[in-house]
Structure formats: structure tokens, C-alpha cells
C-alpha positions in Angstrom: -9.9 13.3 -10.9 -6.1 12.7 -11.0 -4.8 10.5 -8.3 -1.2 9.8 -7.4 -0.8 6.5 -5.6 2.3 5.2 -3.8 3.3 2.3 -1.7 6.6 1.5 0.2 5.3 -1.4 2.4 7.1 -4.2 0.4 10.5 -4.6 -1.2 8.9 -3.3 -4.5 8.3 0.4 -4.4 5.2 1.4 -6.4 4.2 4.8 -7.7 1.4 5.4 -10.2 -0.7 8.1 -11.7 -4.3 7.3 -12.5 -7.4 9.1 -13.7 -10.6 8.3 -11.9 -13.9 9.1 -13.7 -17.4 8.9 -12.4 -20.8 8.3 -13.8 -23.4 9.8 -11.5 -27.2 9.5 -11.8 -28.8 12.7 -10.7 -29.9 12.5 -7.0 -28.4 9.0 -6.5 -25.5 7.8 -4.3 -22.3 7.3 -6.3 -21.2 3.7 -5.9 -17.6 2.4 -6.3 -18.7 0.4 -9.4 -19.7 3.6 -11.1 -16.1 4.8 -11.1 -13.6 3.8 -13.7 -9.8 3.9 -13.2 -7.3 4.4 -16.0 -3.6 4.1 -15.0 -1.7 6.7 -16.9 1.9 5.9 -15.7 3.5 3.6 -13.2 6.8 2.6 -11.7 7.4 -0.6 -9.8 11.0 -0.7 -8.6 12.9 -3.4 -6.6 13.9 -1.1 -3.7 15.1 -3.3 -0.8 16.0 -0.7 1.8 16.3 2.2 -0.7 12.8 3.5 -0.5 13.9 7.0 0.5 16.4 7.2 -2.3 14.1 6.0 -5.1 10.7 7.4 -4.1 11.0 11.1 -5.2 12.7 10.3 -8.6 9.9 7.8 -9.3 7.2 10.3 -8.5 8.9 12.8 -10.8 9.1 10.2 -13.6 5.5 9.2 -13.3 4.2 12.8 -13.3 6.4 13.6 -16.4 5.2 10.5 -18.2 1.6 11.5 -17.5 2.2 15.1 -18.5 1.0 16.3 -15.2 2.4 18.8 -12.7 2.2 18.1 -9.0 -0.3 20.9 -8.4 -2.7 19.3 -10.8 -3.0 16.1 -8.6 -6.5 16.0 -7.0 -5.8 13.3 -4.4 -3.2 11.0 -3.1 -3.5 7.3 -2.1 -0.8 5.6 0.1 -0.4 2.1 1.3 -0.4 2.0 5.1 1.2 -1.5 5.3 1.7 -3.7 7.1 5.4 -3.4 6.4 8.8 -2.8 7.8 9.0 0.3 10.0 11.5 2.4 8.1 10.3 1.7 4.5 6.7 2.1 5.4 7.3 5.4 7.1 9.0 6.9 4.0 5.8 6.4 1.9 3.3 7.6 4.5 5.3 10.7 5.4 5.9 11.6 1.8 2.2 11.3 0.9 1.2 13.4 3.9 3.8 16.1 3.1 2.7 16.3 -0.6 -0.9 16.5 0.3 -0.2 19.2 2.8 2.0 21.1 0.3 -0.7 21.4 -2.4 -3.7 21.4 0.0 -5.4 18.2 -1.1 -6.7 14.9 0.4 -4.6 11.8 1.2 -6.3 8.5 1.6 -4.6 5.5 3.3 -5.3 1.9 2.4 -4.1 -1.5 3.7 -1.3 -2.5 1.3 -2.4 -6.2 1.3 -5.8 -5.1 -0.2 -3.8 -3.8 -3.2 -2.2 -7.2 -3.9 -3.9 -9.5 -6.5 -7.6 -9.5 -7.4 -10.1 -12.1 -6.5 -7.8 -14.0 -4.1 -8.9 -15.5 -0.9 -5.6 -14.8 0.9 -2.6 -12.6 0.5 0.9 -13.0 2.0 3.9 -10.7 2.0 7.3 -10.9 3.6 7.3 -9.6 7.1 11.0 -10.5 7.7 12.1 -12.4 10.8 10.9 -15.6 8.9 7.3 -14.4 9.2 4.5 -13.3 6.8 2.0 -10.5 6.8 -1.4 -12.0 5.8 -5.0 -11.2 5.2 -8.0 -13.2 4.0 -10.9 -12.1 1.7 -14.4 -13.1 0.8 -15.7 -13.8 -2.7 -16.7 -10.2 -3.0 -13.2 -9.0 -2.3 -13.9 -7.6 1.1 -11.3 -8.3 3.8 -12.5 -10.9 6.3 -9.5 -11.2 8.7 -6.2 -9.5 9.1 -3.9 -7.9 8.5 -1.8 -10.1 10.8 1.7 -11.2 11.2 2.7 -14.9 11.9 5.0 -17.7 11.1 3.9 -19.0 7.7 2.9 -22.3 9.3 0.5 -20.5 11.6 -1.0 -18.1 9.1 -4.8 -18.8 8.7 -4.8 -18.6 4.9 -7.1 -20.4 2.3 -6.7 -21.0 -1.4 -6.1 -19.3 -3.7 -3.2 -17.5 -2.1 -1.3 -14.7 -3.8 1.8 -12.7 -2.9 5.4 -13.8 -2.1 6.0 -17.2 -3.7 9.0 -17.8 -1.5 6.6 -18.9 1.3 5.0 -21.7 -0.7 6.8 -24.5 1.0 6.3 -23.2 4.5 2.6 -22.4 3.9 2.1 -25.9 2.5 0.1 -24.6 -0.4 0.7 -22.9 -3.7 1.3 -19.1 -3.7 0.6 -17.3 -7.0 3.1 -14.4 -7.6 1.5 -11.0 -7.1 2.6 -7.6 -5.8 1.1 -4.2 -4.9 -0.1 -2.3 -8.0 -1.4 1.1 -8.8 -4.7 -0.4 -9.9 -4.8 -2.4 -6.7 -4.3 0.7 -4.5 -7.0 2.5 -6.4 -9.4 -0.5 -6.1 -8.9 -0.3 -2.4 -9.3 3.5 -2.2 -12.3 4.1 -4.5 -14.9 3.3 -1.8 -13.3 5.9 0.4 -13.5 8.8 -2.0 -17.0 10.0 -0.8 -15.8 10.3 2.8 -13.5 12.6 4.6 -10.0 11.0 4.7 -9.1 9.2 8.0 -5.8 10.0 9.8 -2.9 8.1 8.3 -2.0 5.4 10.7 0.7 3.0 9.5 0.1 -0.7 10.2 3.4 -1.7 11.8 1.8 -4.7 13.7 5.0 -5.1 15.8 7.8 -3.0 17.3 10.6 -1.8 15.1 13.8 -3.9 14.9 15.9 -1.1 16.3 15.2 0.0 19.8 16.9 2.8 21.9 19.3 1.7 24.6 18.1 2.1 28.1 21.5 1.7 29.6 23.0 4.8 31.0 26.7 5.3 30.4 28.9 7.3 32.8 30.2 10.6 31.4 34.0 11.0 31.5 35.4 14.4 32.5 
């Protein structure tokens, strides 16, 4: 199965193409551990606020490098955040539109689940001097979060991976790690035997820009 994965929840835009293969025992339930993931091509681009500008070219480059046409993609995986409103929306809307265009499934995963591997906590930049965070058990299952807090208030435990700029405010070491294609697939593989759920972005708070409620008089 060919899977195109993408994430726009952080300042690094990620697009990757992977092949997922399965080993099934006749009559037995297929477990995530019985699937192997091979990343065929990947782009990880510092994007800032340029997600909309960079996403489509990155998708084209990844497909070309993998020697695959869009119509050959069997499923899409997209990071649902948490992340800034505008950037996150670009990725989710693009994945939904591509899935609809070629008539295939789109699976959404928490972007924090795709950062690092074997960590107990993940932190990413939530802006406004806050972090998005989540904590994990020894088996990799998310225990708490996603949440958004001041770093000093985030309930994280070692080891922590993610954005190293928050090391001082967290009061503990943060090991540098970002969203990866392998991480997105690791989070998505357990979902592949179920119908995809609706894509609901994890904004966690209101957007920075809000419409004005002040009515202005109209000049004639």
C-alpha cells in the first residue's frame, strides 16, 4: 500500500511517501506490528508561515522521487495538530481534497504522536510563549494531552523531545526532534483496519485573528 503523509502543524513542513506492507496469518487479526513501513521519499522544509506556498511543490517532488503518480496513492495520512490555525488548516484541507479527488481514504493523527520515538513527553512551539505537549507510556501510547500551557506549567516527564528552545523554561533537557514521515505512519498504522474518522484539526484555542464586532456607519 502506498501512503502519502503530510504535516503542517509545526514550522517544519513534512511530506513523505511510504510503502506499507503486511504479513497476514490466514484467519487472524492483522496487528500493527505485522506491518512494515519503508519511506521512499521525504521532504522536511522550514516553512514558517509559507505552508500554502511550499506544500504542493513538496508533494510533487516526493511523488516524482518515488516514481509514483498521484492516482497510485492508496491512502493519505495527515497531522491534525495541535498547531497554529492557518498552517494546520492548509495541510488538513489539502489532504482532504486530494483524498476526495482520487477517491481514497484519509487518516488523521495527532502530530505530537509523530515526534520522536520512545519519549515520555513531547513539546512543540504553540506561540504566545506557550507549548503544545503530550505524555506517553513505555509502550508509546499517549497518556495525557494534547494540551497547551506555559512551559512552566506543562506536566511533562523525562525524557522530553521536541523544541529545544524550551529547555530552560521547562527546567529539564529537551532532545531535538520533529515530525517525520516514519512518525506519522507509526501513529497511523493502528488505524488502517478501521473506517477513517472525520478530520478534526486540534486547534486547542481560538485563532489569533478574530473578526471585528464593531459596526461602522456607512457614508453616503
